[in-house]
C-alpha positions, -999 to +999 in steps of 0.1 A: +000+000+000+014+033-010+017+063+013-006+090+000+013+120-013+007+154+000-022+173-016-012+208-004+013+234-016+043+236+007+072+260+009+102+259+033+105+288+056+124+301+086+115+326+112+117+361+096+122+396+111+089+412+120+093+441+097+093+419+066+061+412+046+045+379+058+052+351+033+029+323+023+041+290+037+013+266+027-020+266+010-047+240+002-082+227+008-094+220+043-129+217+058-137+243+084-164+244+111-185+276+109-185+299+140-221+309+137-241+281+120-218+253+131-219+238+096-188+224+080-176+239+047-147+234+023-124+264+023-092+274+006-067+280+034-035+300+032-009+299+060+015+328+063+041+339+088+015+357+110-018+339+106-042+317+087-065+331+060-094+312+046-113+318+014-147+305+000-129+296-033-094+292-044-099+319-070-112+346-045-091+376-038-107+385-005-106+361+025-137+352+045-116+355+076-082+357+092-069+338+123-039+355+140-015+329+153+004+351+178-005+336+212-026+309+196-027+273+209-030+243+185-047+210+197-039+180+176-057+157+173-090+173+183-115+147+193-144+170+201-164+154+172-168+116+174-178+111+138-150+133+123-113+122+120-082+143+111-095+174+130-072+200+147-082+230+166-067+265+168-075+286+199-066+323+195-052+346+222-088+359+226-101+323+232-118+319+199-119+283+187-114+274+150-118+238+139-102+224+107-105+189+091-080+174+067-088+147+041-063+122+055-037+117+083-006+128+064-022+160+053-033+169+088+002+162+102+017+184+075-006+214+083+000+209+121+037+208+117+039+241+098+013+259+120+033+249+151+064+263+135+047+296+128+034+298+164+069+290+177+084+318+156+059+343+167+064+335+204+101+334+206+109+297+199+086+284+227+084+247+225+050+231+221+040+195+230+012+175+216-017+172+240-042+144+242-079+154+247-092+120+258-071+105+285-040+116+303-012+091+299+025+097+305+048+086+276+086+089+277+099+121+259+119+098+235+086+083+221+076+098+188+041+085+180+042+097+143+074+078+136+061+047+155+029+049+133+050+049+101+069+018+113+036+000+121+023+008+086+054-008+069+042-035+045+071-058+053+078-054+090+047-036+103+014-047+118-004-070+093-039-059+082-063-088+080-098-098+071-114-109+104-149-122+112-166-114+145-203-119+153-214-125+117-197-093+105-165-092+084-139-065+092-115-057+064-080-041+069-080-045+106-061-063+135-065-072+171-053-055+203-032-086+210-015-082+176-006-045+184+010-053+217+028-084+203+043-062+175+054-035+199+072-060+221+088-079+192+102-046+178+116-036+212+092-006+214+078-019+247+094-040+274+062-058+285+025-059+278+014-031+302+039-008+285+027-020+251-009-011+261+002+024+272+019+030+238-012+016+220-035+039+240-013+069+231-016+060+194-054+057+198-057+090+217-038+108+190-060+094+163-035+070+146-056+039+156-094+036+155-116+011+173-136-014+151-164-035+165-184-034+197-157-047+221-131-021+213-156+008+210-171+000+244-136+001+259-130+036+244-164+050+254-170+032+286-140+043+306-120+011+306-087+010+325-070+010+291-085+025+259-068-003+239-076-039+250-051-067+250-078-090+237-082-111+205-119-099+202-109-062+203-104-050+168-087-018+155-076-003+122-052+024+110-068+058+106-059+062+069-064+026+058-090+010+036-110-003+065-146-013+060-171-036+077-196-058+060-224-081+071-242-109+053-272-089+041-272-099+004-251-109-025-255-074-040-240-059-008-210-081-011-205-070-048-207-034-038-182-038-010-158-055-035-149-019-047-133-011-014-110-041-011-081-025-028-052-008-011-053+030-009-028+044-034-035+081-032-061+104-015-069+141-013-092+169-024-098+179-060-123+201-077-149+180-097-174+190-123-210+177-118-226+157-146-261+173-145-257+209-134-220+212-146-212+231-114-179+226-096-174+213-061-145+202-039-146+165-034-124+141-014-110+114-037-096+080-026-078+059-052-076+021-047-056-003-068-072-038-070-100-036-080-092-003-098-117+023-083-116+059-073-143+069-049-153+105-042-169+119-011-184+151+003-155+162+026-179+182+048-198+151+059-187+129+088-199+096+072-179+071+052-204+067+023-191+079-011-211+101-034-200+080-063-172+058-078-153+055-110-143+021-123-108+028-138-100-004-156-095+005-193-099+042-186-080+070-204-066+098-183-052+130-199-044+166-190-068+191-207-066+229-211-104+236-209-137+220-199-168+221-221-199+236-205-181+249-174-206+269-153-209+288-120-174+301-120-144+297-143-117+271-137-083+277-152-053+255-152-043+221-138-073+203-154-075+167-163-101+142-177-110+106-170-128+088-198-141+054-186-144+022-207-181+030-211-173+065-224-183+085-193-163+117-190-151+132-156-134+165-154-112+173-124-089+201-113-058+199-091-044+227-071-010+228-089+006+215-120+027+191-100-003+177-082-021+172-115+009+153-128+010+130-097-028+123-099-026+114-136+004+091-131-012+073-102-046+069-119-030+057-151-010+031-133-041+018-114-062+017-146-036-005-163-028-029-134-060-031-115-090-053-124 
């Protein structure tokens, strides 16, 4: 399974003198919670050396708002919303809370890293530490949960994702709590099982692991001594994996679920043209390899049900310079088209020329190798 490339524009930066014009550090799509209506909307976010600006559209010249970062505090992960993953929170010096949601784990960690660096620069190199919002556990200072997560995801030496059956339900791309603790001990990350459970709980608290099934969910929600259970019936999955659960409702349901069995190759937000109204909306895309499907979702929703899917086997993917019947507002540059084997046309727009190139290459590979 490939590691999803970044879907945001990044530029290296250092702390600059205060009298210099603030420079843009990063920009890209995120989902933001409204401060008045509490609804979640896709916005174009620009991080500079003194704050975060957000725009209704990427092409807008005037931002909808600006969040000053001097004196701000960043909470990552933010678990105030049980049905939303990859959320982080910014609290300004005036105690105003702003919530943002990324499309996948790597994207969130990239944004958090750069925002923390800006806050540190503004506050005289003050060191920030990640805080857990669920449970208070004490991990050694030498433990880096992000690095540990990467090791666990390694296809050769990491925790193996399996298809497991529990109580007449099939859980795909998951593993047991026992497996996690066994792996941590075998790799000398933990000296014993209690220490392994402490590390696993830290990974779950920070959003790297998610509970699957009633046993593990009850432990998280019911105040068990450890949020992660050293139990063969307690199931978990990686936050950015291809996890899904299926029952035995019908043959048709099994066929539909077949689309989700492939490994995730790439994911992120793109602008997509609708088929009926020809309007453009930001959608979250997840590309899977075998079978060859790309699913697209409404990134503002907290559920896991896609709006649609594109079967890529035999498809043609090319860069284009314009889109017929474009409406609502003009889209320029970084466009590409997917033409399926049944001659259905999909028009998409990436945020940069490099990102378009990466998406085209990834989709072309999957369309040729996947079934």
